[in-house]
N, C-alpha and C positions, 0 to 999 in steps of 0.2 A: 504494500500500500504506500502511496506517496502523499506527502503533505505539500500542497501547492500554495504559492503566494497569490492572494486575490488582489493584485496590484494594478489591475486594469482589465476590464472584462474581455476585450478582444484576445489578449495574450492568455488569460486564464482559461477561456473556453477552448482555445487552441491546445493548451496543455491537457485539458480534460479529455479531449478527443484522443490525444496522443497516449494518455494513460490506458485508455480502452484498447487502442490499436496494439499497444505493447503487451497486452495480456496481463497487466497488473490487477491486483485484487480490488483496489478501490481508491477513493480520494477523500482526504481529510482537509478541513479548513479551520484555522485557529480562531478562537473567540477572544480577540484582543483589540484594543482601540487603534493599534497601528495598522490594521487592515480593514477591508470592507466587511460588512456584516456577513457572518458565515451562512446564515440561512438563505439570504438572498443569493449569495454566491453558489451555494449547493443546489438551490432550485434551478438556477440558470444551467448548472452542469447537468442536472437531471434531464433537461430538454435536449441536450446534444449527445447524450450517451444512452445505452440501453442495457448494459450488463454490470458495470462497476458499482460497488457499494459506495455510499455517500454519507458523511457525517461530520459533525464538529469535532475537532481534535485540539483542545478540549474546551467544553463550556463548564459553567460552575453555578452554584446557587448563591453566590455573593452578589453578583451583578445581574442575574436573571432569576426571577421567581420560578420555582419548580413548575407552577401551573403554566407559565409562559413557555418554558422549555418543553414541557409535555405536548402542548399544542403545536409548537413549531416543528418538533421532530415527527409528530404524527402527520402533520401536513406534508412534510417532505417525503415521508414514507408513502403517503397516498399518491402524491405527484409522481414519484419515481417507480411506482408499481412494486412496492415492498423492498426497496433496496437500501433503506436508511439504517444507520446504526447511531448510537448516541455515545460519543466520547465525553466523559464527565470527570471533573477533578476538583481540587480545593480552590483553584483560582490563584493567579500570581500577578502577572502584569495587568490583567483586566481589573483586578481588585485594587492594585496599587494605584493605577491611574485614576481611580475614583475615590482615593483617600481611605480605602478599606483594607482589611487584612484578609488573607486566605482563610478558608474554613479550617477549624480544628477538627480533630478526628470525630468527635461526637456530632458536630455540625455536618460533617461530610456524610456520616451514617444517616442522619436525618434527611439530608438532601436526596441521597440515593433512594431511601425508603419512600419518601414523598413522591418522587417521580415514578417509581415503579407502581405505587398505588394508583396514581392518576392514569398511567398507561394501561393498567388493567381495568380501568373504568370504576375504580373505587374512590370514595372520599378519603381525605387524609388530614394530617396536621402539619402546619408549617409555622415556625416562630410563635408557637403557642396559640395559633388561631386555626379554626377548622377551615378546610378547603373542600368544597363539594365536588362530587363527580363531574367530569367534563367529557366533551366529545373526545374520543380516541379511536384511532383505527385499530388499535391493539398494541401489545408490547413489541418493542424493537430491541435488538441486542444492545445491552448497556456495557460499555467498556470503561472501566475505572482506571484513570491514571494514578499510579501509585509507585512510590519509591521507598518510603520508610516501612519498618516492620509492621506497624499498626495498620497502615493503609493497605499494604499487601495482604494482610490477613483479612481485612474487611472485604477486599475484592474476592477472596476465596469464599467468603460467607454469602455475599449478596450479588455479585456481578456475573455477567455472562463471559466477560473477558477482562484481562488486565493489561494495561499499557505501561511498561516499565521503562523509565528514562534514565536510570541511575548508572548505567554502565554495561558494556558488553563483555567485560572480562569474565572468564569462567567462574571464578569464586563468587563474584557479585550475582551472576545469573543463577547459579545453583542455590545460593542462599535465598534469593528473591523467590524462585520457584517453590522452594521449600516452605516459605511463609504462606504463599497462596494455598498450597496443598494443606497446610495446617488449618487454614480458615475453612476450607472445604470440609475437613474432618470434623471441626467444631460445630459446623452447621448440619452435619449429617448428610452432606451431599456426596454423590458418587465421585471417587477420586478421578481427577482429570476433567471434571465438568467445566472448568474455567479455561478458556483459550489464553495462551500466553503470547502477548505481543511485546516487542521490544523496539525502542528507537535506536537506529543505527545511522549516524550521520555519515553518509556515504559519498565518496568521490571516486569515479573511475578515471584514473589518470596514469601517466607513464612514470611519474616520480612522486616522492613524498612532498616535495615543495609545491609542485603543481597541484597535487590533490589538496594540500592544506589550504592553499589560496581559495579553493572552491568551497571549503567547509568552515572557514574561519569565523564567519558571522554566526552560523547556527551553533558552532562550537562555543562561541562566547555566551550565547543564551543558555546552552546546556550547562556550562561551567557554573553559572550562578546557582543552579540546583545541586549539581553533583558535589561541588566543593563544600557547600553548607552541610550536605549529608555526610561527606567524608570527615569534616571537622567534628561533627556530632558523634560519629562512630569511632573516631580515633584511628582511622585507617590511613591517614596521610603520612608519607615519609617526614621525618623531623624537619628537613630543610625546606619543606613546602608548606608547613603549618602557617607561618606568618605571611608568606605571599598569598596563601588562600584566604586568610582573614582580610588582608588588604583588598583583595579583589572583591570579595563579597560586600565589604563595607563601602567600596567605591563604585559598585555596579550602578549604571545609569539606566533606569527604566524608560527614560525619554528616548533612549537609543536601543531599545529592546528589539533586536532582530533587524535593525535598519542598516543600510549600507549605501555606498561603499566605504565612506569615511565613518568609522565607528569607534568612539573612544573606549568602548568595552574591549574591543579587539586589541587596541593599542595597549591598554592596561594589562591584559592577559599576557601579551608578548613581553612587555617590559618587566614583568614579575617572574619570567622564566617558567611559566606553567604550560607552555604549548605542548611539549613532548609528552608530559604526563597525561594531559587531556586527550590528545590524539590517541594514545594507547588505550585509555579507559573508555572513550566515547565514540570513536570514529572507525570507519573501515575505509582505507585508502589503498588503491592499487589498481591493477588491470582487471578485466572482467573475470579472469580465472581466479585471481586472488580474492575478489569480492564474493564470488560464488562459494569458494572454500570457506570463507568466514561465515557466510549464511548457513552452510552445511553444518559447521561446528555448532552454531546456535541451535539448529534443529535437533542435533543429538543431545543437547542439554535440556530439551523439552519445549523449546520455543516453536510456536506454530505460525507466527507472523512477524514481519519486520516492517516498521514504519520508517520510510526514507524521506527526510525533508528535501524536497526538490524546489528550492526557493532562490537559488543563485542565478547568476547570469547564464549559466550553462544548463538550466533546468530542462530545456527541450532535448539537448543531447543526452543528459543523464537518464531521462525517461526512456529514450530510444535504446540506449545501451543496456539498461536494466533488462529490457525485453529481449534484446538480441544476443547479448554476451553473458548475462548473469543467469536469468531464469532457466535456460536450457541446461546449465551446468550444476544447478543446485541439486544436491543429492540428499533427499530426506529419508528414503526407505531402501534404497539399493541402486545399483548401477543403472543409469539411463533414466532415472526418475527426474521429474521437473519440479519446479517450485510448488506446483499444485499438489504434489505428493509429499512435500516436506514443509517448506516455509512459503507462505503467501507474502506478497510484497504490496504494501499500501503506499501509494504515491501522494504525499501531502500537497495540497494546493496552496495552503498557507499555514505556516506553523504558528503556534501561539506560545505556550510555555514549555516546550519540549526540547 
């Protein structure tokens, strides 16, 4: 699946068509003030595609009331013929730009529960107030963005899928998958009920330097989350603890995912964090290298990869994912494609991932 930048409808719709031609799983659009409205963008994408899945990656209950979200995603599902999914999370840049804070774990649980109730045609409670049953086409898959142990466990309890953005290194992936499975067990769900999606900032390039140039902006966004989590978990090398704190303290939400001149990228590079973050969060290499990395993720239990396709080479990246990567991804055995192992979502616009 790809995340596409909704930075102008002509280019956005061209990329949406390209995602479908490339055989990728779907399109996600971020819910953040730096981009056009996700539901308008996704509705437009629904009119020029017929197969790909469509959804916000990700929305939240801080800046959108659950009833508004349930209505919007039901409308998109109706328009697209049942192709919608709902990416949902605590909120980050969207909340920050409105002077609010992201949802805490209890609030996140309440938001997920409220939206699920409404999509099932039931009344619910939100912020201590009753919300009556509303029109709904029916439930759509809910994918919870989660990085910390509590939110990962919550995804296992309540969600249809989890979207992990905290890192692609094997230790991180194995630990995160384990938390999700613990949540499934606590809720009495069948093991493996929750699909495991992971964000892999990907560049298909001939060299590390060339590849880094193409992912540096999305890497700067991811670093704001990953470094905070790494500091909290105590997993950073000693020499990177202070640079990580400096980066998180100095992160500019006014330049969240913007380019090409981005002070967050400049700060990341000046603090010597680049190599650590590329290894933790990105896949950079030729098509064969990228396919091998996705195959390794599949063997760790990952069922889908979200690829931010928001740089200047987004059209080329989408094409090369379809031509050079998907045919080589080996999920179940020789000759299998991504459909048999790891699906790829092409984001149309990233938000807080």
